[in-house]
C-alpha angles and dihedrals in degrees: 000000000000116000114247092244089066099038124059089197093055091044091054091047090051091058094056112102114239091255090056093063090074091077101020091123095048108123126227091250091055091048090050090049091054092048093048092047094050101036105020110183095324128100112245119251127194117357123125134323115288088233090068093058096107132102112260096023114132110227120224120254089251092066108102112232117200130193116253115257117268093246089062096047092046092055094038110028094180087069094066098095094049129088130204141215132172133244113191105309094340130098113220120203110209136196099229099209093057098021087227120152108242100172136023116199111194 
């Protein structure tokens, strides 16, 4: 293993919060598919505060969590247990039991 100070890839991985490792291997095309499926061509309205749009943040009980659309969970079955909400123009993937943000899709 190469120490982070010698590897840009390892350095970037070291800066990911623990919650972020859940979807570390999710590709840009998969992230885009989730965003398109949730938001489509419309601009998001409502959702949660922009300040909560960080991995590891626990969302308040007042934040509405919605199930991911079927087209996403059919293509990516590991997404089934997660819920989403929006914050500004971002899609937040949330672990419902803890209400922790596990993925932010800009």
